[in-house]
N, C-alpha and C positions, 0 to 999 in steps of 0.2 A: 877293341877286339880286332885281331888280325884276321883278314880274309884270306882264304885259300885261293891262290892264283891258278888259273888253268891256262896253259899255252895254247897257242894257235894250233900247233902240231897235235896236241891231245884232243882238242875240240874237233878237228877234221877226222882223226882216227875213230873218235866215238860216233860221229856222223856217218862215217863210211860203214861202220859195223851196223848201226841201225838201219842204214839204207839196204844193206845186204839181206838183212832179215825181212824187210818189206818186200824186197824183190825176189824172195824165194818163191818157186812155183807152188801155186795152191791148186788142190784137187777140187774141182767144182763139177758136180754132175752135169752132164750135157743137158738134162731136162730142165736144170734150173736157168740155163741160158736160152732156152727156147730151141734147142736142137732135138733131132731124133723124133720130130713130129709134135713135141710138146710146145705149148704156148709160153712166151716169155711171161715172167711174173706181172708185168704191167698190163698184160691182157688176159690175166686169169679172172675167173669168178671164184671166189672162195665161198665154200658151202659148208653148213652144219646141218645136223638132223634132230628133230624132235619126235620121239616115239616111233621108232622104225620097226614095223612088224613084217608081215608077209607081203602085203601090198606095197608098202614103203620100200621093202628090200628090192622089189622089181623096179621101183622109180630109181632107187639109188644105183642099180646096175646101169640104168640108162645115163644117168649123170656121170658116173666114173668112166663111161665110154667116151665122154666129150674131152677132147684134148685140152680145152681151156678151161676146165673146172677142176678145182682142187678141194677135196673134202678134208676138213680140219678137225671136227668134233661131232661127238654123238651125245645127246642128252635123253635119258630115258629113266622112267621110274623103276624098271626092272633091271637088275644087275646083269641077268644072262643076256638081255638083248643089248645092253651096252658093250658087253665082252664080245658078242658075236659081230655087231657091226664094226667095232674097232679092228677085229681080226680081218674082216673083209677089206677094210681100208688100207690096213698096214700091208696086207699082202699085195694089194694093187700098187702101192708106192714103194714097196721094198724097204720100209722103215717101221718104227714103233711110235710114230708121231701123232697119231689120232688121239686126241683127248677124250676122256670119258667124264660126263657131268651128270649129276642127279637133280640138279635144281636149274630151271630154265633162266633164272635171273643171272646166273653166271655166264650162260650163252649170250643173253642180250647185252651184257657189259663188255663183251669182247669187241674190239674195234677192227679186228683183222678179218671178220666174217661179213660178206656182202649179202648172202641170201640164206634161207633156211628152208629145208624140206620138212613139212609137217605132215605126219602120217599117223597120228594118234587115233583113239576112238573118236566118234563123231561129236561127243559132248564137249571135246576141247577145241575143235577146229577153228570155230570163230573166235573165241577169246584169245587163243594163242596167236592167230593170224594178226589180230588187231594189236595185241601188245608187241608182237615182233616188229610190226610196221612202225609202233611208236619208238622202238629202240633204233630206228634208222636202217632197217634191213628189208630186202625184198622177200617175198614168200611165194613158194610152190606148195599148195595144200591139197591133200587128197579130199575126195568127196564122200558123202555129202558134206557141204561147206558150212552149214548151219543147223541149228536145232528149232529155230522159230523164225517168223517173219521179222520180228524186231532185230535179231542177230543178223539176218541177211542185210537189212538196211544199214546197219552200223558197220558192217564189213565194207559195203560200198562207199559209204560216206568217208570212212577212215582213210581208205586208199586214195580216193579222189582229193581229200584235203592234204594229205602228206605227200602225194606224188610218188608214192611207192609203187613198185610192179608187183602184181598178183596174177598168178596162174592157178586156176582151179584144175584138179587132176582129171578133168573130163577129156581124157586123152582121145576120145573119138573125133573130136574136132580137127585132129591132125592124123586121122585114119583114112587111108586112101579111098576105101569104098564108101564111107559116109561122106566124105568131102565130095566125092563123084555125085552121090545122090543129091546133096544140098545144091550143088551147081546146076543139076537138071531142074530142080524146084525153082531155083532163082533165075534161071535163064529164059523162063517163059516157055519152054519146050512142054511143060505139062499143061500149058494154058493157064487160066486164072487159078491159082491155088484155092481149094475149097476146104479140104480137111487134112490135118496132120495127125497121124497116129503114133503114139508112143507106148511102148511096152511097160507096163507096170510090173511089180514083182509077181510072178506067178503065185497065186494065192495058196496053192497046195504046198508050196515051199517057202514063200516070202509073204505071209499074210499081211494085209495092210494094217490090221489092228495090232497094237502092242499091249504088253501086259504090265500091270502095275504090281505085280507079285515080287517077292524077294526070294532068292536062294537061301537055303539054310546057312546059318552062320558057322564058320570054321575058325580055327586059331589064326590069328593074324601073324604073318611072318615078320622077321626083323625088317626094320626100315630099309637097311642096306640092300636086302634081297628084293623086297618090293615095298615101295612107299605107297601104302594103301590110301592115305589121305590125299596124296597128290594124284594119284590114279583117278579117284573120284572127282577131284577138281571142283568145277562149278556145280556138279550134280548133287542132289540130296544125299546125305549120308545114309549108309546101309552097312550092315556087317559083311566083313570080308568072306568070299568064297572063291576058291581058286579057279572055278570055271569062267568066272567073269574075265579074268586076265588071259585066259586061254581062248577068248573069242566068243563066249557064251553071253556077252553083254547084249548082243543084237536081240531084238524082239522085247526088250524092256523099255518102257516109256521114258525113263530117266536118261537112257543112253542112246537111244535109237528112234528115228522117225517113222519105221515101219516100211513095208514093201513100196508104198507109193513114192516115198522120198528116195529110198535106197537105189531104186531102179530109175525113178524119174529123173534123179540127178544126172543120170547118163542119157536117157532118151528124150525127155522133155527138153533138155538142153539143146539137142540137135533140131528139135521141131521149132524151138524159139529162134534158132539160127537161121533155118530155112525160111521161116516166116518173117524175117526181118524184124523180130520182135525183141531184140536184146535190151531194149530200153523201156519195155512194158511187160504186162502180163494179161492174161484172159480176165474178163470182167464177170463172167458167170461160171459157175461150177455146180453141176448137178450129178449126184451119185446114183448109180444103178447097180443092182445085183448085190444088195446088202447082205450081211450076215457072214457066217464062217464059210459057206460054201462058194466055190467060184462057178462061172466067171463073174468078175466084177468089172465095172468101169466108171469113169468120171467124165461126163461131157461138158466141155468148156467152150466159151465163145469169146473172141477178141472184140474189141470195139469197131473194128472194120469188117466184122461179119465172119472173118476166118475162124473155122472150128478146129478144136484140139480134143482128141479123144485119148484119154489115158485107159488102157485095158490090159487084162492079163492073158487073153486068149484071142485066137482067130488069125494069127499070123502064118506065114508060109513055111516055118520050120528051117530058116536059114541060120540059126544059132541063137545066141542069147542076145538080149537088147535090140529087138526089132524096132525099126522105124519105117513108117509108109507115108508118102506124101502123094495126095491125090488132087489132080486139077481137073478142069472140065475138058482137057484134051489128052489125059493120060495119067499114069501113075508110076511110082518107083518105090521098091522096098529092098531093104538090106538088113544085115545083121552082122554079129561078130565072126560068122563063118567067112565073110569076105565076098560072097556071092551077091551079084545085083540082079534082081528081077524087075522088069518093066512091063508096061502095057504092050499089046501087039504092035501098035502104031509106032512105038520107039525101038523096036528090035534092031533097026539100022544104026542106032546110035553107038558110039565107041564106048564101051563100058568095061573094057578089060582092066581088071586090077589083079596082079599076081598075088598069091598067098603070101609071099614074102613081104610085099609092100603093105598088105593088110595088117601084117603082124608088127609093122614098125611104128605103130600109132603112138606108143608111150615114148619110144626115143625120139620121134618127130616133135612130139609135144614138149619134152624137156629141152630140145634144140630151140624150139620156138621161144621157150622161157629165157634160156640163156642168152639168145640173141637180143631179146627186149631189155633184159638187165643192162646190156651194154648200150643199146640205142636209146632206151627210155621210151620206146614206143609200146603200146598196149598189145599185149598177146591175144590169141584168139579166145581164151577162156578167162578174160579179165574180171575184175571184181564186180563190175556193173552187170555183165552178163551172167555171172554165177548168182549174183543176188536176185535178178528177176526170175531166172529158172527156179531157184529155190523157193521164192515167194509163191510162184504157181503151184509147186509141189505142196508146200505147207497148206495153201488155201484149199487144194483138192483134198488133202487129208482131213482138215477141218470140217469140210462139207460132208465127207464120208463118216467122220465120227458123229456128227449132228444128225445125219441121215436126211438131209434136206438141201434143196437148192440154195445157193448163196450168190449175192451179187457184190462185187468188190470194186473198189475205186483205186486204180494204180497211182493216182496222183497223191492219195493220202495213206496209202497201205491199210485201208479200212473197209469193213464190211457194212453194207447199207442195212439199217434196221435190225441189226442182230447184235445185241450187247453181249450175248454168249459167245458168238464167234469172235468178237473183237477182244474178249478177254483172253482168248486162246492164241492171240498173236504173240505173246511173250510168256516167259517163265521166269520165276525168281531164281537168282544164283546164290549158292552157298557162300557165305562170307569166307575169305575176304575178296572173292572173285567177283568182278563186275565188268561191264562193257565200257 
């Protein structure tokens, strides 16, 4: 067979034409090159979201404000939330690139995602965090971070074993006024620390006890609108009611840990930090003020004698989520309002925190997480710190439910002499979900 011959002149002409096409100018957005204040692609943390509602949207705003974060995908069981978050992301980037997913397995399979923001309801926090870490991604998860003592420990163990980065959404660890109060407690200026006070959910609005009732059944919407089975996730099955997905899941045992956990995940967390107790928990829990009426409290004691009091009344009215640290030489108290009050002998201390600085807690917390994703250092609200805080809160709630003093061993996560309390350390998960 004759072969078609190509002259050298024809070959050079073809090459020149191809070269001209390659050399033609390309229009590349400056942001893609790291100009205009944007980080170059090699320095960006790519992010996706799982279950972004009201609180999660505030977290996302802080993430989107970071020049080295790029939000790629939203996964949610509710179509209206998928569309709402996609709209926010697309508006931010001036494109239509944010991907909407309804199944978290699709998100886990993506290799272009570094980290995941988890802001579902409480029932999903620990299982999703653990499974996301197993998929090779870092996690920023809203609080409360677990539903049981067993979930708390599984969370800490998983992130330690896999070397992933975890930041609990306990943003007050990066709130200027709370940081200042903790610094005072740890500096020795209060003298020897004696008692840490953590505001628990005000019983008239956030009762410690939860309900085992169900809301009335309603017709279940199409799966594309709300995937009810996936919304329930590891929780026991119950019939659909639209109020659950609108936030009325709080207060029900299957979905919520009650006011002690809801608020304690904020305030006990700061007490643990101030008391240098991020690797342990109190060993005694004694409830007082039982029943439906307030005030109520749980008196706790650490092995070193330091006391922790979870209570819903008796603070100075500085806002929500009060903490108070008392030593033998003084005290300090602060809350979400940003103001810091101290004992008379400490009035000369520099305590100024501007309202603007106090309001930057979430943004600072997100920044701490992003920096640690890059450096692989542990963030302030790492998995072990979150684990121990939540174990303390779960133990307090178990003591409250049983109405008696309990003794706890932090080395084994078990209660001494109480089979009933030990059975309450974990819950069965609805198949196919498991830790």
